[in-house]
C-alpha positions in Angstrom: -21.6 42.8 -1.1 -18.5 40.5 -1.3 -20.6 37.5 0.0 -23.2 38.1 -2.6 -20.6 38.2 -5.4 -19.1 34.9 -4.1 -22.5 33.3 -4.0 -23.1 34.3 -7.6 -19.7 33.0 -8.7 -20.3 29.7 -6.9 -23.7 29.4 -8.6 -22.2 30.0 -12.0 -19.4 27.5 -11.4 -22.0 24.8 -10.4 -24.0 25.6 -13.6 -20.8 25.1 -15.7 -20.1 21.8 -14.0 -23.6 20.6 -14.5 -23.3 21.4 -18.2 -20.1 19.4 -18.5 -17.8 22.5 -18.9 -14.4 22.2 -17.3 -14.0 24.6 -14.4 -10.5 26.1 -14.4 -8.9 27.0 -11.1 -6.1 29.5 -11.7 -4.4 29.2 -8.3 -4.1 25.4 -8.6 -2.8 25.8 -12.2 -0.2 28.2 -10.9 0.8 25.7 -8.2 1.1 23.1 -10.9 3.4 25.3 -12.9 5.6 25.8 -9.8 6.7 22.2 -10.1 9.8 22.0 -12.3 9.7 19.8 -15.4 13.0 18.1 -14.6 14.5 15.9 -11.9 15.9 18.0 -9.2 17.7 17.2 -5.9 14.6 18.3 -3.9 12.3 16.1 -6.0 14.5 13.1 -5.5 14.8 13.8 -1.7 11.0 14.3 -1.4 10.2 11.1 -3.3 12.8 9.1 -1.2 11.4 10.1 2.1 7.8 9.7 0.9 8.3 6.1 -0.3 9.7 5.2 3.1 6.0 4.9 3.9 5.6 2.4 1.0 8.5 0.3 2.5 6.6 0.2 5.8 3.5 -1.0 3.9 5.4 -4.0 2.4 7.2 -4.6 5.7 4.0 -4.8 7.7 2.1 -7.0 5.3 4.8 -9.6 5.1 5.9 -9.5 8.8 3.4 -12.1 10.0 4.9 -14.8 7.6 8.5 -15.2 9.0 7.4 -14.3 12.5 4.7 -16.9 12.8 6.6 -19.8 14.3 8.6 -17.6 16.6 5.6 -15.8 18.1 3.5 -18.9 18.5 6.2 -20.8 20.2 7.4 -18.0 22.5 4.1 -16.6 23.5 2.1 -19.9 23.3 -0.5 -18.6 20.9 -3.1 -20.9 19.4 -3.6 -20.9 15.6 -6.8 -18.9 16.1 -5.1 -16.3 18.2 -2.3 -15.9 15.6 -4.8 -15.6 12.8 -6.4 -12.7 14.6 -3.0 -11.1 14.9 -2.3 -11.6 11.2 -5.7 -10.4 9.9 -6.2 -7.4 12.3 -3.8 -5.5 10.1 -6.5 -5.3 7.4 -9.0 -3.9 9.9 -6.5 -1.2 10.9 -5.8 -0.5 7.2 -9.5 -0.1 6.5 -9.9 2.4 9.3 -6.8 4.3 8.1 -8.0 4.3 4.5 -11.5 5.6 5.4 -10.1 8.8 7.1 -7.0 9.2 4.9 -8.5 11.7 2.6 -9.8 14.0 5.3 -6.6 13.8 7.3 -4.5 14.6 4.3 -6.7 17.6 3.4 -6.8 18.9 7.0 -3.2 18.7 8.0 -1.4 18.3 4.7 0.4 15.5 3.0 3.4 15.8 5.2 1.3 16.0 8.3 -0.6 12.8 7.3 2.7 11.0 6.7 3.8 12.0 10.2 0.7 10.5 11.6 1.5 7.2 9.8 5.0 7.3 11.2 3.8 7.8 14.8 1.2 5.1 14.4 3.8 2.7 12.9 6.5 3.4 15.6 4.0 2.8 18.4 2.7 -0.3 16.6 6.1 -1.9 16.1 7.2 -1.1 19.7 4.0 -2.7 21.0 4.8 -5.9 19.0 8.4 -5.8 20.1 7.5 -5.6 23.8 4.6 -8.0 23.6 4.2 -10.7 26.2 0.5 -11.6 25.4 -1.9 -11.7 22.5 -3.7 -8.4 23.3 -0.6 -6.2 23.0 0.4 -8.0 19.8 -3.1 -7.3 18.3 -3.0 -3.6 19.5 0.3 -3.1 17.9 -0.8 -4.8 14.7 -4.0 -2.7 14.6 -2.0 0.6 15.0 0.4 -0.6 12.3 -2.5 -1.3 10.0 -4.0 2.2 10.6 -0.7 3.7 9.5 -0.5 1.5 6.5 -4.0 2.3 5.4 -3.2 6.0 5.7 0.1 5.7 3.9 -1.5 3.7 1.0 -3.3 6.9 0.1 -1.1 9.8 1.1 2.3 8.5 -0.2 1.3 8.2 -3.9 -0.7 11.4 -3.7 2.2 13.3 -2.4 4.7 11.8 -4.9 2.3 12.6 -7.7 1.7 16.2 -6.6 5.4 17.1 -6.2 6.4 15.4 -9.5 6.1 17.1 -13.0 3.6 15.7 -15.4 6.3 14.2 -17.7 7.9 12.2 -14.9 4.8 11.4 -12.8 4.1 7.9 -14.0 7.6 6.6 -13.3 7.9 8.3 -9.9 4.5 7.0 -8.7 5.3 3.5 -9.9 8.2 3.7 -7.4 5.6 3.3 -4.6 4.8 -0.2 -5.7 8.4 -1.0 -6.3 9.3 0.0 -2.7 6.4 -2.0 -1.3 7.8 -5.0 -3.1 11.2 -4.2 -1.6 9.7 -4.0 1.9 8.1 -7.4 1.5 11.1 -9.0 -0.1 13.5 -7.7 2.6 11.2 -8.8 5.4 11.1 -12.3 4.0 14.8 -12.5 3.6 15.8 -10.9 6.9 13.0 -12.7 8.8 14.4 -16.0 7.7 17.5 -15.4 9.9 16.4 -13.0 12.6 14.1 -13.3 15.7 10.6 -11.9 15.4 11.3 -9.2 18.1 14.4 -8.0 16.3 12.5 -8.0 13.0 9.8 -5.8 14.7 12.5 -3.5 16.0 14.0 -3.1 12.6 10.5 -2.1 11.3 10.7 1.2 13.2 13.8 2.3 11.1 11.9 3.4 7.9 9.3 5.1 10.1 12.0 7.1 12.0 13.7 7.9 8.7 10.6 9.3 7.2 9.6 11.1 10.4 12.9 13.1 10.4 13.2 13.4 6.6 9.9 15.1 6.1 11.2 18.1 7.9 13.7 18.6 5.1 11.2 18.5 2.1 8.5 20.9 1.1 4.8 20.4 1.4 2.8 19.5 -1.7 2.1 22.7 -3.8 -1.2 21.1 -4.8 -2.3 20.9 -1.2 -1.2 24.5 -0.5 -3.3 25.6 -3.5 -6.2 23.4 -2.2 -6.1 25.2 1.2 -6.3 28.7 -0.4 -8.8 27.8 -3.0 -11.3 25.2 -1.7 -11.9 26.3 1.9 -15.3 27.8 0.8 -16.3 24.9 -1.4 -19.3 23.0 0.0 -18.8 19.4 1.1 -21.8 18.1 -0.9 -19.7 18.3 -4.1 -18.1 14.9 -3.2 -21.3 13.4 -4.5 -20.6 14.7 -8.0 -18.4 11.6 -8.6 -21.6 9.4 -8.3 -23.1 10.9 -11.5 -23.9 8.5 -14.3 -21.0 9.8 -16.5 -18.5 8.6 -13.8 -20.1 5.2 -13.3 -17.7 3.3 -15.5 -14.6 4.8 -14.0 -15.9 4.2 -10.4 -16.8 0.6 -11.2 -13.4 -0.1 -12.8 -11.5 1.6 -10.0 -13.4 0.0 -7.1 -13.7 -3.3 -8.9 -9.9 -3.6 -9.3 -9.3 -2.9 -5.6 -12.0 -5.3 -4.4 -11.0 -8.2 -6.6 -7.3 -7.7 -5.8 -8.1 -8.1 -2.1 -10.5 -11.1 -2.7 -7.8 -12.8 -4.9 -6.0 -14.0 -1.9 -2.5 -12.6 -2.5 -2.4 -10.9 0.9 -3.1 -14.2 2.5 -0.2 -15.8 0.7 2.0 -13.0 1.9 0.9 -13.0 5.5 1.1 -16.8 5.9 3.6 -17.9 3.3 5.8 -19.7 5.7 2.9 -21.7 7.1 1.6 -22.6 3.7 4.9 -23.8 2.4 5.6 -25.9 5.6 2.2 -27.6 5.4 2.9 -28.4 1.8 6.2 -30.0 2.7 8.4 -27.3 1.1 11.2 -25.3 2.7 9.7 -22.1 4.1 13.2 -20.4 4.0 14.0 -21.2 0.5 10.5 -20.5 -0.7 10.4 -17.1 1.0 13.7 -16.0 -0.4 12.9 -17.2 -3.9 9.5 -15.5 -3.8 11.2 -12.3 -2.5 13.6 -12.2 -5.4 11.0 -13.0 -8.0 8.6 -10.3 -6.7 11.3 -7.7 -6.6 12.5 -8.5 -10.2 8.9 -8.4 -11.5 8.2 -5.0 -9.9 11.4 -3.6 -11.3 10.4 -4.8 -14.7 6.9 -3.4 -14.4 8.4 0.1 -13.8 9.9 0.0 -17.3 7.0 -1.8 -19.0 4.2 0.3 -17.6 4.6 3.3 -19.9 5.6 1.1 -22.9 2.8 -1.4 -22.9 0.1 0.4 -20.9 -1.7 -0.4 -17.7 -4.4 -2.6 -19.1 -2.2 -5.3 -20.7 -0.1 -5.5 -17.5 -3.3 -5.8 -15.4 -4.5 -8.7 -17.6 -1.1 -10.4 -17.1 -1.3 -9.8 -13.4 -4.9 -11.1 -13.1 -3.9 -14.2 -15.1 -1.0 -14.9 -12.8 -3.2 -14.5 -9.7 -5.8 -17.0 -11.2 -3.1 -19.5 -12.0 -1.6 -19.1 -8.5 -4.9 -19.8 -6.8 -5.6 -22.8 -9.0 -2.1 -24.4 -8.4 -2.2 -23.9 -4.6 -5.8 -25.2 -4.4 -4.9 -28.2 -6.5 -1.8 -29.0 -4.5 -3.7 -29.2 -1.2 -6.5 -31.1 -2.9 -3.9 -33.7 -4.0 -2.5 -33.7 -0.5 -6.0 -34.7 0.8 -5.8 -37.7 -1.6 -2.4 -38.6 -0.2 -0.5 -37.8 -3.3 3.3 -37.5 -3.4 4.7 -34.8 -1.1 7.1 -33.7 -3.8 4.2 -33.0 -6.2 2.3 -31.1 -3.5 5.2 -29.0 -2.4 6.3 -28.2 -6.0 2.8 -27.1 -7.0 2.5 -24.9 -3.9 5.9 -23.4 -4.5 5.2 -22.6 -8.1 1.7 -21.2 -7.2 3.1 -18.8 -4.7 5.9 -17.7 -6.9 3.6 -17.2 -9.8 1.1 -15.2 -7.7 3.8 -12.8 -6.6 5.2 -12.6 -10.1 1.8 -11.5 -11.3 1.3 -9.1 -8.5 
């Protein structure tokens, strides 16, 4: 009898969704109301330990830039071998991102972040202990998997534990902390050995691993577990309806073009790019780190004031200008133009690219 009633309710719910009527889920709304509408100590603590994963993201992406010369010299890697090491992070990130939603739903947001920490710690240790290319690549791949998983679960957790009136500012902290991770890696990497830099990379992973024991699970996920266990998997295809086409195109398009814009390549190989242009890699990395950090701090305050679209347009313009200047600088280098001109254009291009990002 109860199974028949449930089937009838499910059928009615699907009919309402088909007609465009919003389906209200009382349990999830109750969980939403459980989140206080003010900043509390638990909220700050939860956000702090969560964004440690964002710091790891920035740290991992930028690590290959200051570590390039040290790794290639000490382990005798060719340029092709080091390129594999730098780019395999993206492959790991793709794998992590593909299964991030399922992992976060099955074992919870905290559980998913624990997976990212374990993957990150093993990855950093493998890089730290590496004596050959294969162990470097394995460590970088595991690190990328953790980064891909963290790129989804960290902002989701922060959004779900934060009240609606504070959600935008808290979620924007994720991008700010990514910028901090990148900036600190450029600065610290300019004075420390690549092995020590890899060892330091485990610190935010360990901090988050321990800290997550002190914070609560996402109330939204707890509601999800109790409410959606009997919801069929085919409903994921609802997002591919015509009415969602514009939102999907914009969302996926932004992610695709951001990756194709080349900013990750600048971050991963900044030192090499600056050196080949005749500029100081140390001065360039530190300056870029400061500019990026300042731009992201400013974006936190401007996001709600001016809106997302204007800032995206400014960011895209900066990325276009950066690509043009860097391409022009190396074109001029091929025509044996002044080294000062080439290095200046390259430096401005990289700084502009990171300012816009």
